[in-house]
C-alpha positions in Angstrom: 12.9 9.5 -6.4 9.8 10.7 -4.8 7.7 12.5 -7.7 5.3 11.2 -10.8 5.4 8.9 -13.9 1.8 8.7 -15.2 0.2 12.1 -16.0 -3.5 11.1 -15.5 -5.4 14.1 -14.0 -8.3 13.7 -11.6 -11.4 15.5 -12.9 -12.5 18.5 -10.9 -15.0 20.2 -13.2 -15.4 21.2 -16.8 -13.0 24.1 -16.1 -9.5 23.3 -17.5 -6.7 24.9 -15.6 -3.5 25.7 -17.5 -0.7 23.6 -16.2 2.7 25.0 -15.6 5.8 23.4 -14.1 6.7 24.9 -10.7 10.2 25.5 -9.4 11.1 22.8 -6.8 12.7 24.3 -3.7 16.1 22.7 -2.9 17.6 21.9 0.5 19.0 23.8 2.5 16.3 26.4 1.9 14.5 27.1 5.3 11.1 27.0 3.4 11.4 23.2 3.5 11.5 23.3 7.4 8.3 25.2 8.0 5.2 23.2 9.2 2.4 23.6 6.7 -1.1 24.8 7.5 -4.3 22.9 6.9 -6.4 24.0 4.0 -10.1 24.9 4.4 -12.7 23.4 2.1 -13.5 26.8 0.7 -9.8 27.4 -0.1 -9.5 23.8 -1.5 -12.3 24.4 -4.0 -10.9 27.8 -5.2 -9.5 28.1 -8.7 -6.1 29.1 -7.2 -5.8 25.9 -5.2 -7.1 23.7 -8.1 -4.5 25.3 -10.3 -1.8 24.7 -7.7 -2.8 21.0 -7.6 -2.6 20.8 -11.5 0.7 22.5 -11.5 2.1 20.2 -8.8 1.0 17.1 -10.8 2.7 18.6 -13.9 5.9 19.4 -11.9 6.0 15.9 -10.4 5.6 14.4 -14.0 8.3 16.6 -15.5 10.7 15.9 -12.6 10.1 12.1 -12.8 9.1 11.8 -9.2 6.4 9.7 -7.5 5.3 12.2 -4.9 5.4 15.9 -4.2 4.4 18.1 -1.3 3.2 21.7 -1.5 6.2 23.0 0.6 8.5 21.7 -2.1 7.0 24.3 -4.5 7.0 27.1 -1.8 3.4 26.7 -0.6 2.8 26.0 3.1 -0.5 24.1 2.6 -1.2 20.5 3.6 -1.4 19.2 0.0 0.5 16.2 -1.4 0.5 14.5 -4.7 1.1 10.7 -4.8 1.5 8.4 -7.7 -1.1 5.6 -7.2 -2.4 2.7 -9.3 -4.9 5.2 -10.8 -2.2 7.8 -11.6 -1.2 10.9 -9.6 -3.8 11.9 -7.0 -4.0 14.9 -4.7 -4.5 14.3 -1.0 -5.5 17.3 1.1 -4.8 17.6 4.8 -3.5 14.0 4.9 -3.1 12.3 8.2 -1.7 8.8 9.0 -4.3 7.2 11.2 -2.6 3.8 11.6 0.8 2.2 11.0 1.9 -1.4 10.8 4.3 -2.5 13.6 6.6 -4.0 10.9 9.4 -1.6 9.9 11.2 -1.9 6.6 14.4 -0.1 5.4 14.6 1.2 1.8 16.4 3.7 -0.3 14.8 7.1 -0.8 15.6 10.2 -2.7 13.9 13.5 -3.0 13.3 16.2 -5.6 14.3 18.8 -3.0 17.6 17.0 -2.2 19.0 16.2 -5.7 21.8 13.7 -6.0 21.4 12.4 -2.5 19.9 9.1 -1.5 19.5 7.5 1.9 18.4 4.3 3.6 15.3 5.2 5.6 13.3 3.0 8.0 9.5 3.3 7.4 6.4 1.5 8.4 5.6 -1.3 6.0 1.9 -0.3 5.8 0.0 2.8 6.6 -3.6 3.9 6.6 -4.4 7.6 5.8 -7.3 9.8 5.9 -7.5 13.0 3.7 -9.8 14.8 1.3 -9.5 14.6 -2.4 -9.4 17.6 -4.6 -13.2 17.8 -4.7 -13.2 18.0 -0.9 -14.6 14.5 -0.4 -13.3 12.3 2.4 -10.8 9.6 1.4 -9.4 6.7 3.5 -6.7 4.6 2.0 -4.5 1.7 3.1 -1.1 1.5 1.4 1.8 -0.8 1.4 5.0 -1.0 -0.6 6.1 2.2 -2.5 2.8 4.0 -1.8 3.3 3.6 1.9 6.7 5.1 1.6 5.4 8.0 -0.6 2.7 8.9 2.0 5.2 8.8 4.9 7.8 10.8 3.0 5.4 13.5 1.7 3.5 13.9 5.0 7.0 14.4 6.6 7.5 17.3 4.2 4.3 18.9 5.5 5.8 18.8 9.0 9.2 20.3 7.8 11.0 16.9 7.9 13.2 15.7 5.1 14.2 12.1 4.5 17.9 13.0 5.2 16.7 13.7 8.8 15.7 10.0 9.2 18.3 8.3 7.0 20.5 5.7 8.5 23.0 6.0 5.7 23.4 8.8 3.1 24.7 8.1 -0.4 25.7 10.9 -2.7 25.7 10.6 -6.4 23.9 7.7 -8.2 21.2 5.7 -6.5 22.3 2.3 -5.4 19.3 0.9 -7.3 20.5 2.6 -10.5 23.9 0.9 -10.3 
């Protein structure tokens, strides 16, 4: 499922924010269909937003996901968390700036659509630009699972769920778990 496995936090400052698990909004809640707003650099660096990022990382970890978008926890901000080779990382105002022509089909699930899986076509590789939690620009190329995570989570920021794009829906156990 899209959410986190490795609870490595990115450093922000010497301030330690208390981490709390947040409630994950479940479909068919209309909150999941609202387009999220970009976040300003001043708001990004605020204690409130830094705490939200920490809480999103904790929530993703507890829920055993590999990605999480702010709308899934009721915040309409363009923030996603993605599990990377360095552990979970925050990406602020992420935008896909290029996509491979090659399309691949794969099974996806979502913390906001529990017990439902689907076969979704995605670009094999993507390149994104965003800011990290310190407000520094980030550009990253991704293939494999990370490419899927970026596409899935950025869709959440635009009010789109994987079930909107799925060719085939499977309820119950994931085909990969069988």
